[in-house]
C-alpha positions as CSV (number, residue, x, y, z in Angstrom):
1,M,-117.2,133.0,82.7
2,T,-113.6,131.7,82.7
3,S,-112.0,130.7,79.4
4,N,-109.3,128.2,78.7
5,I,-106.5,129.8,76.7
6,F,-103.2,128.7,75.2
7,L,-100.5,131.3,74.5
8,L,-97.1,130.9,72.8
9,L,-94.3,133.0,74.3
10,G,-91.1,133.6,72.3
11,S,-88.0,135.7,72.7
12,N,-84.8,136.1,70.7
13,L,-83.3,139.4,72.1
14,G,-81.6,140.1,75.3
15,D,-81.9,137.7,78.3
16,R,-84.4,135.3,76.6
17,L,-85.1,133.2,79.7
18,N,-85.7,136.3,81.8
19,N,-88.0,137.7,79.1
20,L,-90.1,134.6,79.2
21,T,-90.3,134.8,83.0
22,T,-91.2,138.5,82.9
23,A,-94.0,137.8,80.3
24,R,-95.4,135.0,82.5
25,L,-95.5,137.3,85.6
26,L,-97.2,140.1,83.6
27,I,-99.7,137.6,82.1
28,E,-100.6,136.4,85.6
29,E,-101.0,140.0,86.8
30,K,-103.0,141.4,83.8
31,V,-104.6,138.4,82.0
32,G,-105.3,135.4,84.1
33,K,-104.0,132.4,86.1
34,I,-101.4,130.2,84.4
35,I,-102.4,126.6,85.1
36,H,-99.8,124.8,83.0
37,Q,-96.5,125.8,81.3
38,S,-94.3,123.8,79.0
39,S,-90.6,123.5,79.1
40,V,-88.6,126.2,77.4
41,Y,-87.4,125.2,73.9
42,R,-84.7,126.7,71.6
43,T,-85.2,126.8,67.9
44,E,-83.8,128.6,64.9
45,A,-85.7,131.6,63.7
46,W,-88.6,130.7,61.5
47,G,-89.5,132.8,58.4
48,K,-86.6,135.2,58.7
49,T,-83.6,133.1,59.5
50,D,-80.7,135.5,59.8
51,Q,-81.3,136.3,63.5
52,P,-80.6,134.8,66.9
53,D,-82.3,131.6,68.0
54,F,-85.7,131.8,69.8
55,Y,-86.6,130.5,73.2
56,N,-90.3,129.4,73.1
57,Q,-92.7,128.2,75.7
58,V,-96.5,127.5,75.7
59,I,-98.6,128.4,78.6
60,Q,-102.2,127.4,79.4
61,L,-104.2,129.9,81.4
62,Q,-107.7,130.7,82.6
63,S,-109.1,134.2,82.1
64,V,-112.3,136.1,82.1
65,L,-111.1,138.3,79.3
66,L,-113.0,138.3,76.0
67,P,-110.9,137.5,72.9
68,E,-110.4,141.1,71.8
69,D,-109.6,142.2,75.4
70,L,-107.1,139.3,75.6
71,L,-105.4,140.5,72.4
72,A,-105.2,144.1,73.7
73,S,-103.7,142.9,77.0
74,V,-101.0,140.7,75.4
75,L,-100.1,143.5,72.9
76,T,-99.8,145.9,75.9
77,I,-97.5,143.5,77.7
78,E,-95.4,143.1,74.6
79,K,-95.1,146.9,74.3
80,E,-94.3,147.3,78.1
81,M,-91.5,144.8,77.6
82,G,-90.0,146.8,74.8
83,R,-91.4,145.0,71.7
84,V,-91.0,147.2,68.6
85,R,-92.7,146.0,65.4
86,I,-90.4,146.9,62.6
87,E,-90.5,144.0,60.2
88,K,-92.5,140.8,59.9
89,W,-90.7,137.9,61.6
90,G,-88.0,140.3,62.9
91,T,-86.1,140.0,66.2
92,R,-88.1,140.7,69.3
93,V,-87.7,140.9,73.1
94,I,-91.1,139.1,73.4
95,D,-93.8,137.7,71.2
96,I,-97.1,136.5,72.6
97,D,-99.3,134.6,70.2
98,I,-102.9,133.5,71.1
99,L,-103.0,129.9,70.0
100,F,-106.4,128.8,71.2
101,Y,-109.3,130.5,73.0
102,N,-111.5,127.6,74.4
103,N,-112.7,125.7,71.3
104,S,-113.5,129.0,69.5
105,Q,-112.8,129.8,65.9
106,I,-112.5,133.6,65.5
107,S,-111.7,135.5,62.4
108,T,-111.6,139.2,62.5
109,Y,-109.4,141.9,61.0
110,S,-107.2,141.9,64.1
111,L,-107.5,138.4,65.5
112,Q,-107.3,134.8,64.1
113,V,-107.9,132.0,66.5
114,P,-106.8,129.3,66.4
115,H,-103.5,130.8,65.3
116,P,-103.4,130.1,61.5
117,E,-99.9,128.6,61.5
118,I,-100.0,126.1,64.5
119,Q,-100.0,123.1,62.2
120,N,-96.9,124.3,60.3
121,R,-94.7,125.2,63.3
122,K,-92.9,122.5,65.2
123,F,-91.6,125.1,67.7
124,T,-95.3,125.7,68.7
125,L,-96.5,122.1,68.5
126,L,-93.7,120.5,70.6
127,P,-94.3,122.6,73.7
128,L,-98.1,122.4,73.2
129,D,-97.9,118.6,72.9
130,E,-96.0,118.5,76.2
131,I,-98.9,120.1,78.1
132,A,-102.0,119.4,76.0
133,S,-101.3,116.5,73.6
134,D,-105.0,115.5,73.5
135,F,-106.4,119.0,72.9
136,I,-108.4,118.9,69.7
137,H,-107.7,121.7,67.2
138,P,-111.2,123.1,66.5
139,A,-110.7,123.6,62.8
140,F,-108.8,120.4,61.9
141,Q,-110.5,118.1,64.4
142,K,-107.1,116.5,65.2
143,S,-105.2,116.3,68.4
144,I,-102.1,118.4,69.0
145,H,-100.1,115.2,69.0
146,Q,-101.5,114.2,65.6
147,L,-100.7,117.6,64.2
148,L,-97.1,117.3,65.5
149,I,-96.7,113.9,63.8
150,E,-98.0,115.4,60.5
151,C,-96.1,118.7,60.8
152,P,-93.9,119.5,57.8
153,D,-91.5,121.8,59.7
154,Q,-88.0,120.3,59.8
155,L,-86.3,123.0,62.0
156,P,-84.7,121.4,65.1
157,V,-86.4,122.2,68.4
158,V,-84.4,121.5,71.5
159,R,-85.8,121.4,75.0
160,M,-83.7,123.7,77.2
161,I,-85.3,123.9,80.6
162,S,-88.1,121.8,82.1
């Protein structure tokens, strides 16, 4: 059975655009078929602000992977691309967050879906709104567009590339 998945890609080290492109290619090779992708957006670092700006993009894909296998695959891609986890919210070549997996709500030691901070992060909601504004968040029962309107995050998010 094919699942509908939304991922957030982010990069703030090296050639950020190339990092996003490489991540998409590896996702298509190892995870599933990308059916939509947002524009690329630039935003200041969130959480730990003394670092380079991030480039972010949301992709929607279809995959046969189960949630835990999906997590393992995206973590492997991050590692292959040179991601080193040293500090929370630190700089990174690539970050791949699982935003939604169908309409599932998953809470395990290693995986939280929907991503628990979607509603608080404009850099996630803006690109998500671009490709899935009517998607209903399964926990809040609100559309992505409504969550964007209500989002408290004031960091500027700038569309870079469509």
